N, CA, C and O atoms as CSV, one atom per row, in Angstrom:
chain,resi,resn,atom,element,x,y,z
A,1,MET,N,N,14.253,-9.172,5.762
A,1,MET,CA,C,14.337,-8.038,6.657
A,1,MET,C,C,12.933,-7.494,6.881
A,1,MET,O,O,12.175,-7.280,5.936
A,2,LYS,N,N,12.613,-7.283,8.110
A,2,LYS,CA,C,11.289,-6.790,8.468
A,2,LYS,C,C,11.221,-5.284,8.217
A,2,LYS,O,O,12.112,-4.547,8.640
A,3,PRO,N,N,10.174,-4.823,7.534
A,3,PRO,CA,C,10.082,-3.382,7.249
A,3,PRO,C,C,9.858,-2.574,8.520
A,3,PRO,O,O,9.272,-3.054,9.491
A,4,THR,N,N,10.343,-1.330,8.489
A,4,THR,CA,C,10.176,-0.454,9.637
A,4,THR,C,C,8.994,0.497,9.477
A,4,THR,O,O,8.420,0.952,10.466
A,5,ARG,N,N,8.629,0.799,8.225
A,5,ARG,CA,C,7.513,1.719,7.993
A,5,ARG,C,C,6.712,1.260,6.784
A,5,ARG,O,O,7.232,1.161,5.673
A,6,VAL,N,N,5.434,0.982,7.024
A,6,VAL,CA,C,4.535,0.544,5.955
A,6,VAL,C,C,3.334,1.477,5.960
A,6,VAL,O,O,2.668,1.652,6.980
A,7,ARG,N,N,3.069,2.075,4.793
A,7,ARG,CA,C,1.902,2.961,4.660
A,7,ARG,C,C,1.075,2.485,3.475
A,7,ARG,O,O,1.601,2.250,2.387
A,8,LEU,N,N,-0.221,2.346,3.701
A,8,LEU,CA,C,-1.141,1.896,2.669
A,8,LEU,C,C,-2.110,3.022,2.343
A,8,LEU,O,O,-2.887,3.451,3.197
A,9,PHE,N,N,-2.060,3.495,1.111
A,9,PHE,CA,C,-2.958,4.542,0.630
A,9,PHE,C,C,-4.190,3.848,0.044
A,9,PHE,O,O,-4.074,3.020,-0.860
A,10,ILE,N,N,-5.360,4.191,0.563
A,10,ILE,CA,C,-6.593,3.519,0.146
A,10,ILE,C,C,-7.682,4.515,-0.240
A,10,ILE,O,O,-7.613,5.707,0.061
A,11,LYS,N,N,-8.684,3.973,-0.918
A,11,LYS,CA,C,-9.946,4.671,-1.159
A,11,LYS,C,C,-11.035,3.815,-0.517
A,11,LYS,O,O,-11.046,2.598,-0.706
A,12,PRO,N,N,-11.955,4.426,0.242
A,12,PRO,CA,C,-13.007,3.652,0.879
A,12,PRO,C,C,-13.823,2.870,-0.162
A,12,PRO,O,O,-14.017,3.322,-1.291
A,13,TYR,N,N,-14.280,1.724,0.239
A,13,TYR,CA,C,-15.128,0.857,-0.592
A,13,TYR,C,C,-14.408,0.314,-1.823
A,13,TYR,O,O,-15.049,-0.211,-2.734
A,14,CYS,N,N,-13.101,0.433,-1.857
A,14,CYS,CA,C,-12.293,-0.109,-2.954
A,14,CYS,C,C,-12.005,-1.577,-2.639
A,14,CYS,O,O,-11.344,-1.866,-1.641
A,15,PRO,N,N,-12.481,-2.505,-3.460
A,15,PRO,CA,C,-12.254,-3.926,-3.154
A,15,PRO,C,C,-10.779,-4.313,-3.161
A,15,PRO,O,O,-10.359,-5.168,-2.382
A,16,TRP,N,N,-9.994,-3.692,-4.031
A,16,TRP,CA,C,-8.560,-4.003,-4.067
A,16,TRP,C,C,-7.876,-3.502,-2.800
A,16,TRP,O,O,-6.941,-4.131,-2.304
A,17,CYS,N,N,-8.338,-2.381,-2.284
A,17,CYS,CA,C,-7.783,-1.846,-1.041
A,17,CYS,C,C,-8.085,-2.785,0.127
A,17,CYS,O,O,-7.226,-3.030,0.973
A,18,SER,N,N,-9.302,-3.304,0.166
A,18,SER,CA,C,-9.676,-4.263,1.210
A,18,SER,C,C,-8.822,-5.519,1.119
A,18,SER,O,O,-8.392,-6.058,2.139
A,19,LYS,N,N,-8.577,-5.983,-0.095
A,19,LYS,CA,C,-7.738,-7.169,-0.277
A,19,LYS,C,C,-6.306,-6.905,0.180
A,19,LYS,O,O,-5.658,-7.787,0.744
A,20,ALA,N,N,-5.813,-5.693,-0.063
A,20,ALA,CA,C,-4.465,-5.338,0.379
A,20,ALA,C,C,-4.390,-5.344,1.906
A,20,ALA,O,O,-3.425,-5.844,2.483
A,21,GLN,N,N,-5.410,-4.788,2.554
A,21,GLN,CA,C,-5.449,-4.789,4.013
A,21,GLN,C,C,-5.512,-6.226,4.539
A,21,GLN,O,O,-4.816,-6.569,5.495
A,22,ASP,N,N,-6.338,-7.058,3.920
A,22,ASP,CA,C,-6.437,-8.463,4.331
A,22,ASP,C,C,-5.093,-9.168,4.188
A,22,ASP,O,O,-4.702,-9.949,5.056
A,23,TRP,N,N,-4.385,-8.892,3.091
A,23,TRP,CA,C,-3.086,-9.517,2.837
A,23,TRP,C,C,-2.097,-9.132,3.938
A,23,TRP,O,O,-1.405,-9.991,4.485
A,24,LEU,N,N,-2.033,-7.842,4.260
A,24,LEU,CA,C,-1.123,-7.367,5.301
A,24,LEU,C,C,-1.515,-7.922,6.667
A,24,LEU,O,O,-0.655,-8.359,7.432
A,25,ASP,N,N,-2.809,-7.904,6.973
A,25,ASP,CA,C,-3.292,-8.409,8.260
A,25,ASP,C,C,-2.966,-9.888,8.430
A,25,ASP,O,O,-2.564,-10.312,9.514
A,26,ALA,N,N,-3.135,-10.676,7.371
A,26,ALA,CA,C,-2.879,-12.117,7.438
A,26,ALA,C,C,-1.413,-12.413,7.742
A,26,ALA,O,O,-1.086,-13.485,8.251
A,27,ARG,N,N,-0.544,-11.478,7.434
A,27,ARG,CA,C,0.894,-11.665,7.670
A,27,ARG,C,C,1.385,-10.937,8.919
A,27,ARG,O,O,2.578,-10.940,9.218
A,28,GLY,N,N,0.464,-10.320,9.637
A,28,GLY,CA,C,0.824,-9.636,10.871
A,28,GLY,C,C,1.661,-8.394,10.673
A,28,GLY,O,O,2.443,-8.022,11.547
A,29,VAL,N,N,1.504,-7.744,9.520
A,29,VAL,CA,C,2.274,-6.539,9.210
A,29,VAL,C,C,1.604,-5.324,9.860
A,29,VAL,O,O,0.400,-5.119,9.711
A,30,ASP,N,N,2.383,-4.533,10.570
A,30,ASP,CA,C,1.888,-3.264,11.112
A,30,ASP,C,C,1.973,-2.217,10.010
A,30,ASP,O,O,3.000,-2.095,9.341
A,31,TYR,N,N,0.897,-1.463,9.820
A,31,TYR,CA,C,0.883,-0.466,8.758
A,31,TYR,C,C,-0.050,0.673,9.121
A,31,TYR,O,O,-0.958,0.523,9.938
A,32,ASP,N,N,0.190,1.804,8.501
A,32,ASP,CA,C,-0.670,2.969,8.637
A,32,ASP,C,C,-1.551,3.055,7.405
A,32,ASP,O,O,-1.099,2.804,6.288
A,33,ILE,N,N,-2.807,3.409,7.612
A,33,ILE,CA,C,-3.752,3.589,6.511
A,33,ILE,C,C,-3.919,5.077,6.255
A,33,ILE,O,O,-4.130,5.863,7.179
A,34,LEU,N,N,-3.821,5.451,4.985
A,34,LEU,CA,C,-4.070,6.830,4.582
A,34,LEU,C,C,-5.229,6.823,3.596
A,34,LEU,O,O,-5.113,6.291,2.492
A,35,ASN,N,N,-6.340,7.411,3.998
A,35,ASN,CA,C,-7.540,7.483,3.168
A,35,ASN,C,C,-7.392,8.691,2.241
A,35,ASN,O,O,-7.520,9.836,2.675
A,36,VAL,N,N,-7.125,8.428,0.982
A,36,VAL,CA,C,-6.840,9.509,0.043
A,36,VAL,C,C,-8.095,10.280,-0.377
A,36,VAL,O,O,-7.994,11.355,-0.970
A,37,MET,N,N,-9.264,9.739,-0.074
A,37,MET,CA,C,-10.498,10.459,-0.387
A,37,MET,C,C,-10.830,11.478,0.706
A,37,MET,O,O,-11.523,12.461,0.446
A,38,ALA,N,N,-10.343,11.248,1.914
A,38,ALA,CA,C,-10.620,12.142,3.036
A,38,ALA,C,C,-9.467,13.100,3.321
A,38,ALA,O,O,-9.617,14.046,4.094
A,39,ASP,N,N,-8.322,12.854,2.698
A,39,ASP,CA,C,-7.124,13.637,3.010
A,39,ASP,C,C,-6.430,14.038,1.705
A,39,ASP,O,O,-5.777,13.218,1.060
A,40,ASP,N,N,-6.581,15.300,1.331
A,40,ASP,CA,C,-5.994,15.793,0.074
A,40,ASP,C,C,-4.475,15.663,0.052
A,40,ASP,O,O,-3.894,15.376,-0.995
A,41,LYS,N,N,-3.827,15.873,1.197
A,41,LYS,CA,C,-2.372,15.749,1.252
A,41,LYS,C,C,-1.942,14.308,0.993
A,41,LYS,O,O,-0.947,14.068,0.309
A,42,ALA,N,N,-2.686,13.353,1.538
A,42,ALA,CA,C,-2.383,11.936,1.302
A,42,ALA,C,C,-2.583,11.595,-0.169
A,42,ALA,O,O,-1.793,10.848,-0.747
A,43,TYR,N,N,-3.631,12.138,-0.775
A,43,TYR,CA,C,-3.886,11.901,-2.205
A,43,TYR,C,C,-2.732,12.448,-3.045
A,43,TYR,O,O,-2.232,11.770,-3.943
A,44,ASP,N,N,-2.321,13.665,-2.749
A,44,ASP,CA,C,-1.211,14.278,-3.487
A,44,ASP,C,C,0.081,13.483,-3.305
A,44,ASP,O,O,0.849,13.309,-4.251
A,45,GLU,N,N,0.311,13.005,-2.090
A,45,GLU,CA,C,1.516,12.227,-1.831
A,45,GLU,C,C,1.472,10.891,-2.571
A,45,GLU,O,O,2.477,10.463,-3.137
A,46,MET,N,N,0.310,10.230,-2.569
A,46,MET,CA,C,0.163,8.980,-3.298
A,46,MET,C,C,0.470,9.180,-4.784
A,46,MET,O,O,1.177,8.379,-5.394
A,47,GLU,N,N,-0.064,10.244,-5.349
A,47,GLU,CA,C,0.175,10.539,-6.762
A,47,GLU,C,C,1.657,10.844,-7.023
A,47,GLU,O,O,2.221,10.405,-8.026
A,48,ARG,N,N,2.271,11.592,-6.122
A,48,ARG,CA,C,3.688,11.910,-6.272
A,48,ARG,C,C,4.557,10.654,-6.168
A,48,ARG,O,O,5.487,10.472,-6.955
A,49,LEU,N,N,4.257,9.802,-5.211
A,49,LEU,CA,C,5.055,8.596,-5.000
A,49,LEU,C,C,4.907,7.576,-6.125
A,49,LEU,O,O,5.889,6.998,-6.589
A,50,SER,N,N,3.655,7.365,-6.557
A,50,SER,CA,C,3.391,6.288,-7.515
A,50,SER,C,C,3.278,6.759,-8.956
A,50,SER,O,O,3.369,5.959,-9.887
A,51,GLY,N,N,3.077,8.070,-9.139
A,51,GLY,CA,C,2.890,8.577,-10.489
A,51,GLY,C,C,1.502,8.319,-11.034
A,51,GLY,O,O,1.267,8.455,-12.235
A,52,GLN,N,N,0.581,7.947,-10.161
A,52,GLN,CA,C,-0.786,7.669,-10.596
A,52,GLN,C,C,-1.781,7.987,-9.487
A,52,GLN,O,O,-1.395,8.279,-8.355
A,53,THR,N,N,-3.056,7.929,-9.823
A,53,THR,CA,C,-4.104,8.231,-8.851
A,53,THR,C,C,-4.871,6.986,-8.426
A,53,THR,O,O,-5.923,7.096,-7.796
A,54,CYS,N,N,-4.370,5.826,-8.755
A,54,CYS,CA,C,-5.041,4.560,-8.445
A,54,CYS,C,C,-4.663,4.071,-7.051
A,54,CYS,O,O,-3.540,4.261,-6.584
A,55,ALA,N,N,-5.617,3.448,-6.416
A,55,ALA,CA,C,-5.394,2.823,-5.115
A,55,ALA,C,C,-5.749,1.341,-5.243
A,55,ALA,O,O,-6.577,0.970,-6.075
A,56,PRO,N,N,-5.139,0.514,-4.441
A,56,PRO,CA,C,-4.232,0.851,-3.364
A,56,PRO,C,C,-2.828,1.165,-3.866
A,56,PRO,O,O,-2.410,0.729,-4.939
A,57,THR,N,N,-2.136,1.921,-3.070
A,57,THR,CA,C,-0.711,2.167,-3.254
A,57,THR,C,C,-0.071,1.898,-1.904
A,57,THR,O,O,-0.594,2.300,-0.865
A,58,ILE,N,N,1.065,1.215,-1.928
A,58,ILE,CA,C,1.763,0.916,-0.684
A,58,ILE,C,C,3.177,1.458,-0.766
A,58,ILE,O,O,3.844,1.383,-1.798
A,59,GLU,N,N,3.609,2.007,0.365
A,59,GLU,CA,C,4.996,2.465,0.486
A,59,GLU,C,C,5.602,1.738,1.676
A,59,GLU,O,O,5.101,1.822,2.797
A,60,VAL,N,N,6.681,1.030,1.415
A,60,VAL,CA,C,7.379,0.278,2.459
A,60,VAL,C,C,8.840,0.739,2.466
A,60,VAL,O,O,9.591,0.499,1.520
A,61,ASP,N,N,9.215,1.398,3.543
A,61,ASP,CA,C,10.592,1.878,3.694
A,61,ASP,C,C,11.115,2.565,2.435
A,61,ASP,O,O,12.250,2.337,2.017
A,62,GLY,N,N,10.266,3.414,1.833
A,62,GLY,CA,C,10.673,4.202,0.674
A,62,GLY,C,C,10.453,3.536,-0.676
A,62,GLY,O,O,10.628,4.179,-1.711
A,63,LYS,N,N,10.073,2.263,-0.688
A,63,LYS,CA,C,9.777,1.572,-1.956
A,63,LYS,C,C,8.272,1.575,-2.168
A,63,LYS,O,O,7.504,1.399,-1.223
A,64,VAL,N,N,7.852,1.779,-3.423
A,64,VAL,CA,C,6.438,2.013,-3.711
A,64,VAL,C,C,5.914,1.033,-4.751
A,64,VAL,O,O,6.571,0.733,-5.748
A,65,LEU,N,N,4.697,0.543,-4.479
A,65,LEU,CA,C,3.958,-0.274,-5.438
A,65,LEU,C,C,2.573,0.324,-5.544
A,65,LEU,O,O,1.890,0.497,-4.534
A,66,GLY,N,N,2.147,0.643,-6.762
A,66,GLY,CA,C,0.842,1.246,-6.962
A,66,GLY,C,C,-0.091,0.358,-7.753
A,66,GLY,O,O,0.335,-0.427,-8.599
A,67,ASP,N,N,-1.385,0.498,-7.460
A,67,ASP,CA,C,-2.456,-0.161,-8.212
A,67,ASP,C,C,-2.182,-1.658,-8.355
A,67,ASP,O,O,-1.828,-2.138,-9.432
A,68,PHE,N,N,-2.352,-2.377,-7.262
A,68,PHE,CA,C,-1.988,-3.787,-7.236
A,68,PHE,C,C,-3.080,-4.636,-6.617
A,68,PHE,O,O,-3.992,-4.131,-5.961
A,69,GLY,N,N,-2.968,-5.928,-6.839
A,69,GLY,CA,C,-3.798,-6.929,-6.194
A,69,GLY,C,C,-2.898,-7.887,-5.429
A,69,GLY,O,O,-1.679,-7.720,-5.432
A,70,PRO,N,N,-3.480,-8.893,-4.772
A,70,PRO,CA,C,-2.685,-9.827,-3.972
A,70,PRO,C,C,-1.518,-10.488,-4.712
A,70,PRO,O,O,-0.439,-10.587,-4.128
A,71,PRO,N,N,-1.668,-10.948,-5.964
A,71,PRO,CA,C,-0.513,-11.573,-6.615
A,71,PRO,C,C,0.663,-10.606,-6.794
A,71,PRO,O,O,1.821,-10.996,-6.641
A,72,GLU,N,N,0.361,-9.354,-7.117
A,72,GLU,CA,C,1.428,-8.371,-7.330
A,72,GLU,C,C,2.140,-8.021,-6.024
A,72,GLU,O,O,3.366,-7.915,-5.993
A,73,ILE,N,N,1.371,-7.842,-4.945
A,73,ILE,CA,C,2.038,-7.477,-3.686
A,73,ILE,C,C,2.866,-8.645,-3.168
A,73,ILE,O,O,3.944,-8.439,-2.610
A,74,GLU,N,N,2.381,-9.852,-3.345
A,74,GLU,CA,C,3.128,-11.044,-2.902
A,74,GLU,C,C,4.500,-11.087,-3.581
A,74,GLU,O,O,5.521,-11.249,-2.913
A,75,ALA,N,N,4.520,-10.942,-4.899
A,75,ALA,CA,C,5.776,-10.983,-5.654
A,75,ALA,C,C,6.675,-9.806,-5.286
A,75,ALA,O,O,7.880,-9.978,-5.099
A,76,TRP,N,N,6.100,-8.623,-5.183
A,76,TRP,CA,C,6.862,-7.411,-4.850
A,76,TRP,C,C,7.456,-7.514,-3.454
A,76,TRP,O,O,8.611,-7.144,-3.239
A,77,TRP,N,N,6.671,-8.016,-2.502
A,77,TRP,CA,C,7.112,-8.162,-1.116
A,77,TRP,C,C,8.321,-9.090,-1.050
A,77,TRP,O,O,9.305,-8.794,-0.374
A,78,LYS,N,N,8.239,-10.210,-1.755
A,78,LYS,CA,C,9.357,-11.179,-1.770
A,78,LYS,C,C,10.570,-10.597,-2.481
A,78,LYS,O,O,11.697,-10.751,-2.010
A,79,LYS,N,N,10.348,-9.930,-3.611
A,79,LYS,CA,C,11.445,-9.335,-4.378
A,79,LYS,C,C,12.249,-8.347,-3.534
A,79,LYS,O,O,13.468,-8.248,-3.678
A,80,ASN,N,N,11.568,-7.624,-2.663
A,80,ASN,CA,C,12.215,-6.622,-1.815
A,80,ASN,C,C,12.663,-7.172,-0.467
A,80,ASN,O,O,13.127,-6.424,0.394
A,81,ASN,N,N,12.522,-8.478,-0.290
A,81,ASN,CA,C,12.976,-9.147,0.956
A,81,ASN,C,C,12.400,-8.550,2.216
A,81,ASN,O,O,13.118,-8.347,3.194
A,82,PHE,N,N,11.080,-8.260,2.205
A,82,PHE,CA,C,10.440,-7.689,3.383
A,82,PHE,C,C,10.000,-8.756,4.388
A,82,PHE,O,O,9.459,-8.419,5.441
A,83,ASP,N,N,10.222,-10.025,4.081
A,83,ASP,CA,C,9.809,-11.100,4.998
A,83,ASP,C,C,10.658,-11.126,6.242
A,83,ASP,O,O,10.446,-11.966,7.116
């Protein structure tokens, strides 16, 4: 099932955040970027959703994965049937 809403919480110059964006871009996923360093509300929401202050954090249709790299998002994406 194709996701309807994808939001990626990032910190600028974060290599893991760049890798997450590359992963999504390579799969043609439409997503919104929320820069948690420039937006206090986005930072607070990321912390509330994931329970942590680490980026990247992704929210897809209400499901959340925090502090991940490409192997983790790949497995999580498949587990949640977002393909």
